[in-house]
C-alpha positions as CSV (number, residue, x, y, z in Angstrom):
1,X,-63.3,125.7,17.5
2,X,-63.2,125.2,21.0
3,X,-65.3,122.5,21.6
4,X,-66.8,120.5,19.1
5,X,-68.9,117.4,19.5
6,X,-70.8,115.4,16.5
7,X,-73.4,112.2,17.6
8,X,-72.2,111.9,21.3
9,X,-74.5,109.7,22.8
10,X,-74.0,108.1,26.4
11,X,-76.4,105.1,27.5
12,X,-75.9,104.0,31.1
13,X,-77.1,100.5,32.1
14,X,-78.6,99.9,35.5
15,X,-79.7,96.6,35.8
16,X,-81.1,95.3,33.2
17,X,-82.4,98.6,31.7
18,X,-80.5,101.3,29.0
19,X,-80.9,104.8,30.0
20,X,-80.2,107.3,27.2
21,X,-78.7,110.1,28.8
22,X,-77.7,111.7,25.6
23,X,-78.8,111.0,22.2
24,X,-76.4,111.8,19.1
25,X,-75.7,115.5,20.0
26,X,-74.4,117.9,17.7
27,X,-72.7,120.9,19.3
28,X,-69.7,123.9,18.7
29,X,-69.2,126.1,21.1
30,X,-66.7,129.3,20.2
31,X,-63.6,130.2,22.2
32,X,-65.2,133.5,24.6
33,X,-68.9,132.1,24.1
34,X,-71.0,132.2,27.1
35,X,-73.4,129.0,27.2
36,X,-76.1,128.0,29.3
37,X,-77.2,124.4,29.3
38,X,-81.2,124.2,30.3
39,X,-83.5,121.3,30.5
40,X,-85.9,119.2,33.3
41,X,-84.5,116.4,35.6
42,X,-82.9,113.5,33.5
43,X,-82.4,115.8,30.3
44,X,-78.8,115.0,29.8
45,X,-77.3,118.2,30.8
46,X,-75.5,116.9,33.8
47,X,-74.1,114.1,31.7
48,X,-72.9,116.7,29.0
49,X,-71.3,118.7,31.0
50,X,-69.0,116.2,32.5
51,X,-68.4,114.9,29.0
52,X,-67.0,118.2,28.1
53,X,-65.2,118.3,31.3
54,X,-63.4,115.0,30.6
55,X,-64.8,113.6,33.6
56,X,-67.2,111.2,31.4
57,X,-66.7,109.5,28.9
58,X,-69.4,109.0,25.7
59,X,-70.7,105.6,24.7
60,X,-70.4,106.8,21.0
61,X,-69.5,109.8,19.0
62,X,-66.9,112.6,18.7
63,X,-65.9,114.9,21.1
64,X,-62.7,117.3,19.8
65,X,-61.4,120.1,22.5
66,X,-58.8,122.8,21.0
67,X,-59.0,120.5,18.2
68,X,-57.4,117.0,19.7
69,X,-59.9,114.0,19.9
70,X,-60.3,113.5,23.6
71,X,-61.3,109.6,23.2
72,X,-57.5,109.2,22.1
73,X,-56.2,110.5,25.3
74,X,-54.5,108.4,28.2
75,X,-55.8,109.0,31.9
76,X,-53.1,111.1,32.7
77,X,-53.7,113.8,29.6
78,X,-57.1,113.9,30.7
79,X,-56.1,114.8,34.0
80,X,-53.9,117.4,32.8
81,X,-56.5,118.9,30.8
82,X,-59.1,118.9,33.7
83,X,-56.1,120.3,35.9
84,X,-55.2,123.3,33.2
85,X,-57.6,124.0,30.9
86,X,-61.2,123.7,32.8
87,X,-62.1,125.7,36.0
88,X,-65.1,123.8,37.3
89,X,-67.7,125.6,39.6
90,X,-70.1,123.5,41.9
91,X,-73.4,124.2,43.6
92,X,-71.9,122.7,47.2
93,X,-68.8,125.1,46.8
94,X,-66.8,121.5,47.5
95,X,-64.1,123.7,49.7
96,X,-62.1,122.0,52.3
97,X,-63.9,123.0,55.9
98,X,-60.6,123.5,57.7
99,X,-58.4,125.3,55.0
100,X,-58.8,129.2,54.5
101,X,-60.0,130.7,51.5
102,X,-56.2,131.2,50.2
103,X,-55.4,127.5,50.7
104,X,-58.4,125.8,49.0
105,X,-57.6,128.4,46.1
106,X,-53.9,127.0,46.0
107,X,-55.3,123.2,45.7
108,X,-55.4,122.3,41.7
109,X,-51.7,124.7,41.9
110,X,-50.4,121.6,44.7
111,X,-51.0,118.8,42.1
112,X,-49.5,121.1,39.2
113,X,-46.5,120.8,41.2
114,X,-46.5,124.9,41.2
115,X,-43.8,126.3,44.0
116,X,-45.3,127.4,47.4
117,X,-44.5,131.4,46.5
118,X,-45.6,131.2,42.9
119,X,-49.0,129.2,44.6
120,X,-49.4,132.1,47.1
121,X,-49.0,134.7,44.7
122,X,-51.6,133.3,41.9
123,X,-54.2,132.2,44.0
124,X,-54.1,135.9,45.7
125,X,-54.6,137.1,42.2
126,X,-57.8,134.8,41.9
127,X,-59.0,136.1,44.9
128,X,-58.5,139.6,43.9
129,X,-60.4,138.7,40.9
130,X,-63.6,137.7,42.3
131,X,-63.5,140.5,45.2
132,X,-62.2,138.9,48.2
133,X,-58.4,140.0,48.7
134,X,-59.6,140.9,52.4
135,X,-60.9,137.6,53.1
136,X,-58.0,135.5,52.4
137,X,-57.4,133.9,55.7
138,X,-60.9,133.1,56.2
139,X,-62.2,129.6,57.0
140,X,-65.7,128.6,54.9
141,X,-67.6,128.9,58.4
142,X,-66.4,132.0,58.6
143,X,-67.8,133.3,54.9
144,X,-71.2,133.6,53.3
145,X,-72.6,131.2,51.2
146,X,-72.0,134.0,48.2
147,X,-68.4,134.3,49.3
148,X,-67.8,130.7,49.5
149,X,-68.8,130.3,46.1
150,X,-66.4,133.1,45.2
151,X,-63.7,131.3,46.5
152,X,-64.6,128.5,44.5
153,X,-64.7,130.5,41.5
154,X,-61.4,131.7,42.4
155,X,-60.0,128.0,43.0
156,X,-61.5,127.3,39.5
157,X,-59.3,130.6,37.8
158,X,-56.4,130.1,39.9
159,X,-54.4,127.7,36.5
160,X,-56.2,130.5,34.2
161,X,-57.9,128.0,32.3
162,X,-59.5,128.2,28.9
163,X,-63.1,127.1,30.0
164,X,-65.1,127.6,33.3
165,X,-67.6,124.8,33.6
166,X,-70.1,125.9,36.7
167,X,-73.1,123.3,37.4
168,X,-75.8,124.9,39.1
169,X,-73.5,127.4,40.4
170,X,-76.3,129.8,42.4
171,X,-78.5,127.0,43.0
172,X,-77.5,127.1,47.2
173,X,-77.6,130.9,47.3
174,X,-80.5,133.6,47.6
175,X,-81.6,135.7,44.8
176,X,-79.8,138.8,45.5
177,X,-76.6,136.9,45.6
178,X,-77.0,134.8,42.7
179,X,-77.1,138.1,40.6
180,X,-73.7,139.2,41.9
181,X,-72.2,135.9,41.1
182,X,-73.5,135.9,37.8
183,X,-71.7,139.4,37.2
184,X,-68.5,137.6,38.3
185,X,-69.3,135.3,35.5
186,X,-70.0,138.2,33.0
187,X,-66.7,139.9,34.0
188,X,-64.9,136.5,33.1
189,X,-66.1,136.2,30.1
190,X,-65.1,139.7,29.1
191,X,-61.9,138.9,30.1
192,X,-61.5,136.1,27.9
193,X,-63.3,133.1,29.5
194,X,-65.4,130.5,27.7
195,X,-68.4,129.9,30.2
196,X,-70.3,126.8,30.2
197,X,-73.3,126.9,32.7
198,X,-75.8,124.3,33.5
199,X,-79.0,125.8,35.4
200,X,-82.6,125.3,35.8
201,X,-83.3,128.8,36.6
202,X,-84.4,130.7,33.6
203,X,-83.5,134.2,35.0
204,X,-79.8,132.9,35.2
205,X,-79.5,131.3,32.1
206,X,-80.6,134.8,30.7
207,X,-76.7,136.3,31.6
208,X,-75.3,134.0,28.7
209,X,-74.9,134.8,25.2
210,X,-76.5,131.1,24.2
211,X,-79.2,129.3,25.5
212,X,-79.1,125.2,25.1
213,X,-82.5,123.1,25.9
214,X,-82.3,119.5,26.0
215,X,-85.1,117.2,26.0
216,X,-85.1,113.6,26.5
217,X,-80.8,113.5,25.7
218,X,-81.2,115.7,22.3
219,X,-81.3,119.5,22.1
220,X,-84.6,120.9,21.6
221,X,-83.6,124.2,21.1
222,X,-80.4,126.5,20.4
223,X,-81.3,130.1,21.0
224,X,-78.2,133.0,20.6
225,X,-78.7,136.3,22.4
226,X,-79.9,137.8,19.2
227,X,-83.2,135.8,19.1
228,X,-83.4,135.9,22.9
229,X,-83.2,139.9,22.6
230,X,-86.2,139.8,20.0
231,X,-88.4,137.4,21.9
232,X,-88.3,139.7,24.5
233,X,-89.0,142.8,22.7
């Protein structure tokens, strides 16, 4: 079991109002799963992803990552997990505008204390995996939207993480480019990565082998690929 969540709740207090983003969510994710999280605005999907990514903490409940209880970890341990075990891909790419594709991909390795030569080698491998070996010296403004997202995916891959978390990764892309990006995620899953994707687009979610649908902070539906195919037939 890679990820285990039990009775997970998250409440935000805004002024005098309590907002229940998650309400006693139970969820298990195995290694090498490809999971899409869907739901309307305010359903809790981004909150759930942030907690899984160790970017936020639950108000109550249990979260185990590879068997370790995340709530017992200190800030340094959480930072290490975010840097080594989890790769993040965002809708807005989050690239340094004046840095080359190669340098953008190297950044997580800088924080890990990896030597310059090794950083370059690992970044080149990651860029090759997303089909950008011929764009390593280009800056973001010299790349298309799809190429920028490929750089962001390569950056997420550079530490060889077990988990890739992608938050609306096709939100700023046209449909054709979006499909190309999803093909990269399909390939990464085949190579052993666990992919967890947040999206509001049904056709994008259908690339996953399992879809979790949230409503009002709770899991409303949990659909496996087998169920999805039977519905389509």
